[in-house]
C-alpha positions, 0 to 999 in steps of 0.5 A: 806748190804743195798740194793737200796729200795727207794720205799720199807721199809726195816728193819734197825737194827741200827735204829730199824725201817722200812725205805726206802734206796735210796742209795747203800751200797758198801762194802769197807775196813776202809780207802779205797779211795772213788772216784768221780763217774764222772766229776763234782763240789762239791756242798756240804760237811758237817758233818751230825748228822745221815750220818756222813761226807757227800760229794755231787757232781753235774754232767752234765745232772741233775745228783747228787752223794752223798757219806756218812759215809766218814772218812774225809772232808779235800780232797775237799771243796764246789766249787771244780771241780773234775774228774771221779776217783779223790779221794775225801775222804776215807771210814769211820764209821761216819754214826751212822744210819748205824753203825751196818753194816761193813765198807762201802760207802753209795752211792746215785745218783739222777737225777733232784732230784729223786733217780736213780735206780742203776740196770737200770743205770748199764743196760744202 
């Protein structure tokens, strides 16, 4: 699966090119619940040509979480307040840019518009 490599190019089998990967691909079964990582407000929810169904949540402290390749956009909408652990969608296979990978959630975090290093975040 795709590791977090925002400053390093990795080969994308699906896209047939070298690219960075500023997110973390989390293995999950088709239809498995996707939950908000923290309290926040849904700032965007849309169908992207490459990433499929995408939901973005703004959190306190300049943190933003992005969930891509989702099965549905019907559980939350822009402006909704969400709580940590609240189901916001389910795992789908809608991201054509990662279609060669098994079912998974593409999850990304940014703080003040810059990618968050997951290893550093988990270590704190």
